[in-house]
C-alpha positions, -999 to 999 in steps of 0.1 A, spaced: -209 -182 96 -195 -185 60 -158 -179 59 -157 -148 36 -185 -132 55 -166 -136 86 -136 -120 71 -155 -91 58 -171 -83 90 -137 -80 107 -129 -50 85 -141 -14 92 -147 -7 54 -176 -32 56 -192 -22 88 -217 0 70 -230 -30 52 -262 -50 61 -261 -87 69 -281 -92 39 -254 -72 17 -226 -92 33 -242 -124 25 -249 -114 -11 -212 -108 -13 -205 -140 0 -226 -156 -27 -209 -140 -54 -173 -134 -43 -144 -157 -46 -116 -161 -21 -81 -170 -35 -45 -178 -17 -13 -164 -33 22 -173 -26 50 -147 -20 60 -131 -54 30 -144 -73 12 -122 -96 -24 -110 -89 -29 -94 -123 -8 -80 -151 -11 -48 -171 -38 -54 -200 -57 -80 -178 -94 -75 -179 -105 -57 -146 -135 -77 -137 -135 -76 -99 -125 -54 -70 -100 -72 -47 -98 -73 -9 -68 -82 10 -78 -103 38 -42 -114 51 -8 -107 38 5 -78 18 4 -68 -21 24 -41 -38 10 -21 -69 37 -16 -95 45 -4 -130 72 -2 -153 92 29 -161 101 38 -197 136 21 -192 120 -12 -178 127 -7 -144 100 -15 -116 83 14 -99 63 5 -68 32 28 -64 19 16 -31 15 -13 -7 -20 -29 -1 -27 -40 36 -53 -63 51 -86 -46 49 -78 -24 19 -91 -30 -16 -74 -25 -49 -83 -27 -85 -109 -3 -76 -111 11 -112 -129 -20 -122 -158 -7 -99 -158 27 -119 -150 19 -156 -147 -9 -179 -110 -6 -186 -80 -33 -182 -55 -29 -155 -26 -3 -163 -3 -17 -136 5 -51 -120 -1 -64 -85 26 -86 -70 21 -104 -35 48 -94 -11 39 -117 17 18 -148 13 -18 -134 8 -55 -144 10 -76 -122 -14 -114 -120 -18 -124 -109 -54 -157 -91 -54 -173 -90 -90 -175 -55 -104 -212 -55 -109 -218 -64 -73 -194 -35 -60 -213 -11 -82 -247 -23 -67 -233 -18 -31 -222 17 -40 -256 26 -53 -275 12 -25 -254 26 5 -240 61 -2 -222 62 32 -202 32 23 -194 47 -9 -178 78 8 -160 55 30 -146 38 -1 -139 70 -20 -118 83 10 -97 52 11 -90 56 -25 -83 93 -22 -59 87 6 -39 63 -16 -39 87 -44 -26 115 -23 2 92 -9 12 84 -47 10 121 -58 30 133 -28 57 108 -37 57 119 -73 62 155 -62 92 144 -43 106 126 -72 106 157 -93 120 183 -69 143 165 -45 176 147 -48 181 111 -40 188 115 -3 158 136 3 136 114 -16 147 86 6 142 106 38 108 116 29 98 82 20 111 68 54 89 96 70 59 86 51 65 48 60 69 57 96 35 76 94 18 44 76 36 15 91 56 27 122 53 18 158 74 31 187 100 6 198 132 8 219 132 46 218 129 47 181 104 37 153 102 3 137 87 0 101 63 -30 100 69 -37 63 98 -55 50 117 -36 25 149 -45 5 173 -18 -8 156 -26 -43 122 -20 -29 132 14 -14 148 23 -47 117 14 -66 96 35 -44 117 65 -49 125 62 -87 163 54 -80 187 28 -85 195 2 -58 233 13 -57 224 50 -51 198 40 -26 223 18 -7 247 49 -5 220 71 8 210 46 35 247 40 44 248 79 51 217 79 74 231 49 92 264 66 96 248 98 110 226 78 135 193 83 120 186 48 109 195 13 115 190 -17 91 186 -55 98 172 -83 77 148 -61 54 137 -42 83 141 -5 89 144 11 125 145 48 127 165 57 156 159 95 157 126 102 138 127 141 148 163 145 137 156 126 104 126 149 96 147 182 106 174 170 81 148 178 51 132 208 70 100 193 80 84 181 112 82 145 122 49 126 114 26 109 142 37 73 140 11 49 127 -14 77 118 -25 80 81 -16 115 65 
């Protein structure tokens, strides 16, 4: 079985496609390997393909008015990004950077449109994925507008626990490496302010940090500190 088709069949998003459709993707798609910190595309680049992460992790970012990086979301294996290419002929407005060495399949825009027209149930699944990502981003933007720095950070950690957490040693381990700067870029803050807020959470016994990893020692208590309920670990909102 061709390599790219084998990878596609491993992901739930592509289960609704027929063997013929998968073979057609194989014939038109390209597979590329990216090193850590390499750029997949930049603002202004033509959006000629929809991209599928086979392995690794990618972050979607833009720059604020004062030139700081703002992380919009992380893209995991089995997820697609650059999806506006499938809907409109517009260049990319953000940039995509590889967080962990990644293998990415590039599916031409015309082929994606054809698949969406042929298979409505697949289009619904794809739309749900895009909608889930947008809801996460919109929720984080609301937090940026109405909460202080500590509250933003706590809500972000709860979101990450929901998306990337797994139970471990009485707490929750986040399965995504995050530097202080990454966390700051996700909540629209400075690294210095974020480090201070993290220190407070560590001192209060909510969080433990080690080598770009975050361990939440008291998920329920962390949620209660911002008057909300603890999320289900590893379950998308």
